[in-house]
C-alpha positions as CSV (number, residue, x, y, z in Angstrom):
1,M,144.0,127.3,195.8
2,L,147.1,128.1,193.5
3,S,149.5,126.0,195.1
4,R,146.8,123.0,195.3
5,I,146.8,123.8,191.1
6,G,150.6,123.1,191.2
7,L,150.0,120.0,192.8
8,V,147.1,118.5,190.7
9,S,149.3,119.7,187.5
10,A,152.2,118.4,188.2
11,M,150.8,114.8,188.6
12,T,148.0,115.0,185.9
13,T,150.6,115.9,183.7
14,L,152.9,112.9,184.7
15,S,149.7,110.5,183.8
16,R,148.8,112.4,180.7
17,V,153.0,111.8,179.5
18,F,152.1,108.3,179.8
19,G,148.9,108.2,178.3
20,L,151.0,110.2,175.7
21,F,154.0,107.0,175.8
22,R,150.6,104.8,175.5
23,D,149.3,106.3,172.0
24,I,152.6,106.3,170.8
25,L,152.7,102.7,171.1
26,M,149.2,101.8,170.2
27,T,149.9,104.0,166.9
28,S,153.3,102.4,166.1
29,V,151.2,99.1,166.8
30,F,148.1,99.8,164.9
31,G,148.4,102.6,162.8
32,T,145.3,104.2,161.5
33,S,143.8,101.1,160.6
34,L,140.4,99.6,161.4
35,L,141.1,97.6,164.2
36,H,142.8,101.1,166.0
37,S,139.6,102.7,165.2
38,A,137.4,99.7,166.4
39,F,138.9,100.0,169.6
40,T,138.2,103.7,169.8
41,T,134.9,102.9,169.3
42,A,134.6,100.2,172.0
43,F,136.9,102.4,174.5
44,T,134.5,105.3,174.1
45,L,131.5,103.0,175.7
46,P,133.2,102.4,179.2
47,N,134.7,105.8,178.9
48,L,131.4,107.5,178.3
49,F,129.8,106.0,181.5
50,R,132.7,106.9,183.3
51,R,131.9,110.5,183.0
52,L,127.9,109.6,183.5
53,L,128.1,107.6,187.2
54,G,131.6,108.2,187.7
55,E,133.5,111.6,187.6
56,G,131.0,113.6,185.4
57,A,127.3,113.1,187.4
58,L,127.9,111.6,189.9
59,A,130.6,112.9,191.6
60,A,129.3,116.6,190.6
61,A,125.8,115.8,192.7
62,L,128.1,114.2,195.3
63,M,130.8,117.0,196.0
64,P,128.0,119.2,197.6
65,H,126.8,117.0,199.6
66,L,129.7,115.4,201.1
67,S,130.9,119.3,202.2
68,E,127.7,119.5,203.9
69,E,128.4,116.3,205.7
70,L,132.0,117.6,206.7
71,K,130.3,121.1,207.9
72,E,127.6,119.4,209.9
73,Q,129.1,116.2,211.2
74,G,132.6,115.3,210.1
75,K,134.6,112.6,208.3
76,E,132.8,109.7,210.0
77,A,129.5,111.2,207.6
78,V,131.3,111.4,205.0
79,F,132.3,107.9,204.9
80,R,128.9,106.6,205.6
81,L,127.6,108.9,202.7
82,I,130.4,107.2,200.4
83,N,129.8,103.8,201.4
84,K,126.2,104.5,200.8
85,T,126.8,105.7,197.2
86,L,129.6,102.7,195.9
87,S,127.2,100.0,197.4
88,W,124.7,101.3,194.7
89,L,126.9,102.1,192.1
90,I,128.7,98.2,192.6
91,V,124.6,97.0,191.1
92,I,123.6,99.7,188.8
93,C,127.5,98.8,187.0
94,L,126.8,95.4,186.7
95,V,123.3,95.8,185.1
96,L,124.9,97.5,182.6
97,I,127.5,95.0,181.9
98,G,124.6,92.4,181.8
99,V,122.5,94.3,179.9
100,A,125.3,95.7,177.1
101,Y,126.4,92.4,176.6
102,V,123.1,91.2,175.2
103,C,123.5,94.6,172.9
104,F,127.3,93.0,172.0
105,E,126.3,89.9,171.0
106,Y,123.4,91.1,168.8
107,I,125.6,93.4,167.3
108,E,128.1,90.5,166.7
109,R,124.9,88.3,165.1
110,T,123.2,91.1,163.2
111,A,125.7,93.7,162.3
112,V,126.1,93.6,158.4
113,S,129.1,95.6,158.8
114,D,132.7,94.3,159.7
115,N,133.4,97.6,161.1
116,W,130.5,96.9,163.7
117,I,131.5,93.4,164.4
118,L,134.6,94.1,165.1
119,A,134.2,97.1,167.3
120,A,131.1,95.1,169.7
121,G,133.8,92.0,170.0
122,L,136.3,94.4,171.3
123,A,133.8,96.3,173.5
124,K,133.3,93.3,175.3
125,L,136.4,93.0,176.6
126,V,136.5,96.4,177.7
127,F,133.6,97.9,178.8
128,P,133.7,96.0,182.6
129,Y,135.9,98.7,182.9
130,I,133.0,101.0,184.2
131,L,133.1,98.9,187.2
132,F,136.4,99.8,188.2
133,I,137.1,103.3,187.0
134,C,132.9,105.0,188.5
135,L,133.9,103.4,192.1
136,A,137.2,105.2,191.7
137,A,135.8,108.4,190.8
138,V,133.8,108.5,193.9
139,V,136.5,107.2,196.0
140,S,138.8,110.4,194.7
141,A,135.3,112.6,194.9
142,A,135.8,112.2,198.6
143,L,140.0,112.2,198.8
144,N,139.3,115.8,197.0
145,L,136.9,117.2,199.6
146,L,139.5,116.3,202.0
147,G,142.7,118.6,200.5
148,R,144.3,115.0,198.8
149,F,144.5,115.8,195.2
150,A,147.8,113.9,193.8
151,V,146.4,110.6,194.2
152,P,143.2,111.1,192.1
153,A,144.4,113.0,190.0
154,M,147.7,110.2,189.0
155,T,144.4,107.6,188.8
156,A,145.2,107.5,184.7
157,V,148.9,106.9,185.7
158,W,148.2,102.8,186.3
159,L,146.1,102.7,183.7
160,N,148.4,103.9,181.2
161,C,151.9,102.0,181.9
162,S,149.4,98.4,182.6
163,I,148.5,99.2,178.8
164,L,152.5,100.0,178.2
165,I,153.7,96.8,180.0
166,L,150.8,94.6,178.8
167,L,151.0,96.0,174.9
168,G,154.8,96.7,174.7
169,V,156.0,93.6,176.5
170,G,153.8,91.2,176.5
171,G,152.4,92.0,172.4
172,W,156.1,92.3,171.3
173,L,157.0,88.8,173.1
174,W,154.0,86.5,172.6
175,G,151.4,88.3,170.0
176,G,151.5,87.3,166.9
177,D,149.5,89.3,164.5
178,A,147.4,92.7,165.2
179,R,144.7,91.0,166.5
180,E,146.2,89.0,169.0
181,K,148.2,92.0,170.3
182,M,144.8,93.8,170.5
183,N,143.6,91.6,173.0
184,F,147.0,91.9,174.9
185,L,146.1,96.0,175.0
186,C,142.2,94.8,176.1
187,A,143.7,93.0,178.8
188,G,145.7,96.4,180.2
189,V,142.5,98.5,179.9
190,M,140.8,95.7,183.0
191,I,144.2,95.3,185.1
192,G,145.0,99.2,184.9
193,G,141.1,99.4,185.8
194,T,141.7,97.4,189.0
195,L,144.9,99.5,189.7
196,Q,142.6,102.7,189.4
197,L,140.7,101.5,191.9
198,I,143.0,100.2,194.5
199,A,145.2,103.1,194.9
200,P,142.9,106.2,196.0
201,S,141.0,103.2,197.7
202,V,144.1,102.4,199.9
203,A,144.6,106.5,200.6
204,L,141.3,107.1,201.7
205,M,141.5,104.0,203.9
206,R,144.7,105.6,205.8
207,E,142.5,109.1,206.0
208,G,139.9,106.9,208.3
209,W,137.8,105.4,205.5
210,R,136.4,101.7,205.8
211,P,134.6,100.0,202.9
212,E,131.2,98.3,204.0
213,I,128.1,97.3,201.6
214,D,126.0,99.2,202.6
215,F,122.2,99.4,201.1
216,S,120.5,101.4,203.2
217,V,118.6,105.0,202.4
218,S,119.5,108.5,203.6
219,P,117.9,111.6,202.7
220,R,121.2,112.8,201.7
221,L,121.9,109.8,199.3
222,K,118.1,110.2,198.0
223,A,119.3,114.2,197.4
224,V,122.5,112.7,195.9
225,L,120.3,110.7,193.4
226,L,117.7,113.8,192.5
227,L,120.5,115.6,191.8
228,T,122.2,112.6,189.7
229,L,119.7,111.8,187.4
230,P,119.0,114.7,185.5
231,G,123.4,115.2,185.9
232,V,123.5,111.7,183.8
233,Y,122.2,114.0,181.0
234,G,123.5,117.4,181.8
235,M,127.3,116.3,182.3
236,A,127.7,114.1,180.1
237,A,126.9,116.4,176.8
238,H,130.2,116.4,175.5
239,Q,131.2,112.8,176.0
240,I,128.2,111.8,173.9
241,N,129.0,114.5,171.4
242,V,132.6,112.5,171.4
243,M,130.3,109.1,170.5
244,I,128.7,110.6,168.1
245,S,132.3,112.0,166.6
246,R,133.1,107.9,167.1
247,V,130.5,105.9,165.4
248,L,129.7,108.5,162.2
249,A,133.3,108.7,161.9
250,L,133.7,104.5,161.9
251,D,131.1,104.3,159.5
252,F,132.2,107.1,157.1
253,N,136.0,105.4,156.7
254,D,138.7,103.1,158.8
255,S,140.9,105.2,160.0
256,G,138.4,108.3,160.6
257,A,137.7,107.3,164.2
258,A,141.5,106.7,165.1
259,L,142.4,110.6,163.9
260,I,139.5,112.0,166.0
261,N,140.5,110.1,169.3
262,L,144.6,111.1,168.8
263,A,143.6,114.6,167.9
264,N,141.0,115.0,171.1
265,R,143.7,113.4,173.3
266,L,146.5,115.5,171.8
267,V,144.4,118.4,173.1
268,E,143.9,116.6,176.3
269,L,147.1,116.6,177.3
270,P,147.1,120.7,177.8
271,M,144.0,120.5,178.9
272,G,144.8,117.9,181.3
273,M,147.6,119.6,182.6
274,F,146.0,122.7,183.6
275,V,142.7,123.2,183.0
276,I,141.5,120.1,184.8
277,A,144.0,120.6,187.0
278,I,141.9,124.6,188.0
279,S,138.6,122.7,187.7
280,T,139.4,120.1,190.0
281,V,140.5,122.6,193.0
282,V,138.0,124.7,192.0
283,F,134.8,122.6,192.5
284,P,135.5,121.7,196.0
285,A,136.1,125.0,196.9
286,L,132.6,126.1,195.1
287,A,130.8,123.7,196.6
288,K,132.5,124.4,200.6
289,A,131.8,128.1,199.4
290,S,127.9,127.3,198.2
291,A,127.4,125.0,201.5
292,S,128.5,127.5,203.9
293,G,126.2,130.4,202.0
294,R,129.4,132.1,201.7
295,N,128.6,134.2,198.1
296,E,130.8,136.2,197.8
297,D,133.9,133.7,198.2
298,F,131.6,131.7,195.7
299,A,131.8,134.5,193.3
300,T,135.4,135.0,193.7
301,T,136.7,131.4,193.2
302,Y,134.7,131.1,190.3
303,R,135.9,133.9,188.5
304,N,139.2,133.2,189.3
305,G,138.9,129.4,187.8
306,I,137.8,130.9,184.6
307,S,140.3,133.9,184.5
308,L,143.5,131.3,185.4
309,A,141.8,128.6,182.7
310,M,141.2,131.2,179.9
311,M,144.9,131.9,181.2
312,M,145.7,128.4,180.0
313,A,143.7,127.2,177.2
314,L,144.3,130.2,174.9
315,P,148.0,130.1,174.0
316,A,147.5,126.3,174.6
317,A,145.0,126.5,171.4
318,V,147.8,129.1,169.7
319,G,150.4,126.6,170.3
320,L,148.6,122.8,169.1
321,S,147.3,124.7,165.9
322,F,150.9,126.2,165.2
323,L,153.0,123.4,165.9
324,A,150.5,121.0,164.6
325,P,152.4,119.1,162.1
326,E,155.8,119.0,163.7
327,I,154.0,117.8,166.8
328,I,152.2,114.8,164.9
329,E,155.3,114.3,163.0
330,T,157.5,114.3,166.6
331,L,155.2,111.7,168.6
332,F,153.1,109.8,166.2
333,Q,155.2,109.3,162.6
334,R,156.8,105.7,163.1
335,G,156.3,102.1,162.6
336,E,152.5,102.2,161.3
337,F,151.2,105.1,161.1
338,T,153.1,106.9,157.9
339,E,153.1,110.5,156.9
340,A,150.0,110.1,155.0
341,D,148.3,110.4,158.2
342,T,150.2,113.1,159.6
343,L,148.4,115.0,156.7
344,S,145.0,113.6,158.0
345,L,145.5,114.6,161.5
346,T,147.0,117.7,161.0
347,P,144.1,119.7,159.9
348,I,141.5,117.4,162.7
349,L,144.1,118.6,165.6
350,I,143.7,122.3,164.3
351,I,140.2,121.8,164.7
352,C,140.0,120.4,168.3
353,A,142.4,122.9,169.2
354,I,140.5,126.2,168.0
355,G,137.9,124.6,170.6
356,M,139.7,124.3,174.0
357,P,139.4,127.7,175.5
358,F,135.6,126.9,175.0
359,Y,135.2,123.1,176.6
360,S,137.9,125.1,179.6
361,F,134.8,127.8,179.8
362,V,132.1,124.8,180.0
363,S,134.2,122.8,182.7
364,I,134.4,125.5,185.1
365,E,130.6,126.4,184.5
366,A,129.5,123.7,184.8
367,R,130.8,122.7,188.2
368,A,129.7,126.0,189.5
369,Y,126.2,125.1,188.4
370,Y,126.2,121.9,190.2
371,S,127.9,123.1,193.3
372,L,124.5,125.6,193.5
373,K,123.0,122.2,192.9
374,D,121.1,123.6,189.9
375,V,121.4,120.8,187.5
376,K,118.3,122.0,184.9
377,T,120.1,124.7,183.2
378,P,123.2,122.1,182.7
379,V,120.3,119.7,181.0
380,K,119.1,122.4,179.0
381,S,122.2,123.2,177.8
382,S,123.5,119.9,177.3
383,T,119.8,119.2,175.2
384,I,121.1,121.9,172.4
385,A,124.4,121.3,172.5
386,L,123.8,117.1,172.0
387,A,121.0,118.4,168.9
388,L,123.2,121.0,167.7
389,N,126.0,118.5,167.3
390,L,124.2,115.6,166.2
391,T,122.5,118.0,163.2
392,L,125.5,119.6,162.0
393,S,127.3,116.2,162.4
394,I,125.0,114.8,159.5
395,G,124.8,117.8,157.4
396,L,128.7,118.8,157.0
397,L,129.4,115.5,156.8
398,S,127.2,114.7,154.0
399,W,128.1,118.7,152.5
400,M,131.9,118.6,153.1
401,G,132.6,114.6,152.6
402,R,135.4,114.7,154.7
403,I,135.8,113.4,158.4
404,E,136.7,117.6,159.9
405,A,133.0,117.8,159.5
406,L,132.4,115.9,162.7
407,V,135.2,117.9,164.7
408,I,133.4,121.5,163.1
409,A,130.7,120.0,164.2
410,S,131.6,119.5,167.8
411,N,133.0,123.1,168.3
412,I,130.2,124.6,167.2
413,A,127.8,122.6,169.9
414,I,130.2,123.5,172.5
415,V,130.7,127.2,171.6
416,A,126.5,127.2,171.9
417,Q,126.6,125.1,175.2
418,A,128.9,127.6,176.6
419,I,127.4,130.8,175.9
420,Y,123.8,129.1,177.1
421,L,125.5,128.0,180.4
422,H,127.3,132.0,180.9
423,F,124.4,134.1,180.5
424,G,122.7,131.6,182.7
425,L,124.9,132.1,185.5
426,G,124.7,135.7,184.8
427,R,121.2,135.8,186.4
428,K,121.6,134.1,189.7
429,G,122.5,137.5,191.3
430,M,125.7,136.8,193.0
431,N,128.0,138.9,191.2
432,L,128.8,135.7,188.6
433,R,129.3,138.0,186.0
434,L,132.9,138.9,184.0
435,R,132.6,141.9,183.2
436,S,135.9,142.0,186.1
437,V,138.1,139.4,184.3
438,L,137.3,140.1,181.1
439,P,140.6,142.7,181.0
440,S,142.5,139.8,181.9
441,I,141.1,137.3,179.1
442,L,141.9,140.1,176.6
443,K,145.5,140.6,178.1
444,C,145.6,136.2,177.6
445,A,144.5,136.6,174.1
446,A,146.6,139.4,172.6
447,G,149.3,137.8,174.1
448,S,148.8,134.1,172.3
449,V,148.5,136.5,169.3
450,L,151.4,137.4,169.9
451,M,153.0,134.3,170.6
452,G,151.3,132.4,167.0
453,I,153.2,135.1,165.7
454,V,156.5,134.5,167.2
455,L,156.1,130.6,166.7
456,W,155.2,130.9,162.5
457,F,158.3,133.2,162.5
458,G,160.1,131.2,163.7
459,A,159.1,127.8,162.3
460,L,159.7,129.7,159.1
461,R,163.2,130.7,159.5
462,L,164.1,127.3,161.0
463,G,162.5,125.6,158.0
464,Q,165.8,127.0,156.2
465,F,167.9,124.6,157.9
466,D,168.5,121.2,156.9
467,F,168.0,119.2,159.9
468,G,166.8,115.5,158.4
469,S,164.8,113.6,160.4
470,W,165.2,115.2,163.4
471,R,163.5,118.6,162.3
472,S,160.3,118.4,163.8
473,A,161.7,117.7,167.1
474,I,164.8,120.6,166.6
475,V,161.3,123.0,165.5
476,L,159.6,122.3,169.2
477,L,162.3,122.0,171.4
478,V,163.2,125.6,170.2
479,L,159.9,126.9,169.4
480,I,157.7,125.8,172.8
481,P,160.0,127.6,175.6
482,L,160.4,130.8,173.4
483,G,156.9,130.7,172.9
484,A,156.5,130.3,176.3
485,L,158.4,133.0,177.3
486,V,157.4,135.4,174.9
487,Y,153.5,135.0,176.0
488,F,154.3,135.1,180.2
489,A,156.7,137.6,179.7
490,F,153.7,139.8,177.6
491,L,151.8,139.3,180.6
492,K,154.1,140.0,183.3
493,A,154.6,143.4,180.9
494,L,151.1,144.4,181.1
495,G,151.0,143.3,185.1
496,M,148.6,141.0,185.1
497,S,147.2,140.0,188.3
498,E,146.9,136.3,188.4
499,I,150.6,136.7,186.8
500,E,152.2,138.3,189.9
501,D,150.0,135.5,192.4
502,V,151.3,132.8,190.4
503,I,155.5,134.4,191.1
504,A,154.3,135.0,195.0
505,S,153.0,132.2,195.2
506,I,156.5,130.5,193.8
507,R,158.5,132.8,195.9
508,K,156.1,131.9,199.5
509,K,156.9,128.4,198.7
510,R,160.8,128.5,198.3
511,R,160.8,130.5,201.6
512,G,158.4,128.0,203.2
């Protein structure tokens, strides 16, 4: 599992780095303008349905049944179920695109706010992206089941490269004003979505899959559907909460949605490198253990997943919080993105970073529930999180009058969801309580505090030197490796078993 996590982490890191270049380019071209905020809000919609119908509920419902098909009838049965799922998914996506276009047209004609008219117009350009990304997510789920993790982890690379080329080259050569450059950005999204579907499809075809349109309904497909429908709501709670924050932010001021999006994107970099990689590898292992009735293997895999996720999420959260101004200035402060934007984004990033460990926790927990084919508990937790986020977002925004209120509300909601899911798993009677990994989590917390102290003191000392415009970059180049060294050396000194396992895995790889 460690070897596969390392592979997925490497591929996801490559994807996130390209995503970071994309964000740097977008902020340089559009800053935190209304146009940028409108695109962010518009692009949230296809991403929401990606979670609903692709990487979220459908993939989560599909994985346990694919595991059972593989165990009972082999790869051919897996491919048949994939074809049936894809065929019906195409119909659903096309219907959604048609309905969405009617809604966007209505908003353009009737909306009083220019913000909403602009967002609706951009949404019409990028919403068809859901067709490609949802189909790609199903194909990627089959690849993950077969142990092919690299290609699915790299799918976002194609999107980010497409945007970089279309906006960076096409927008620079042929784009006139900002609105024309935005058209190149939207074209990059659509071309990137097409490539995101082609890459995993070719990989799955090499495994023996042949795509076919198949609208026949098997008992297994019905079971997937029954598991997906409540999961559509349950797995998408975070994305729905993100959508609420973006909509309220777009209504609050011109730059709010863009700032929240940039903070989330920075948090997603370490999340993708470590936590998403861990949960991606853990999910098929949990599904296979559940399908085979191996309860002890299931519990061990779950606890290992939580422990590894916390080992990476806690220091990442501390690092982002302490180095937030330097990170933002180094990455974004150029072109249309000003020093004032850096000051506005810093507190939002810090608040987002604080919520990272809880998002990581929920990511593993949700996959555990779906591996056990329990959709009711995630749905209940999502209802709590959604209601709490909406109530707190409106209340805190009115009380504080600052955009940070929306991020605080989202964090409180995810904490409540994590607590609810944790106690629900504890009642499963499968030794899923985390008492055995609590010492490891406490060691990670102590190491993260020590690392934070080193970062704070180091930034204070380096601040005494005059590095000119390179100050922030030099601070990051010195303190990020130093902080990581202090953190992992501290855990190694404490004899943390996860660190020993990683070292042993690396040594085994070198000998192999």
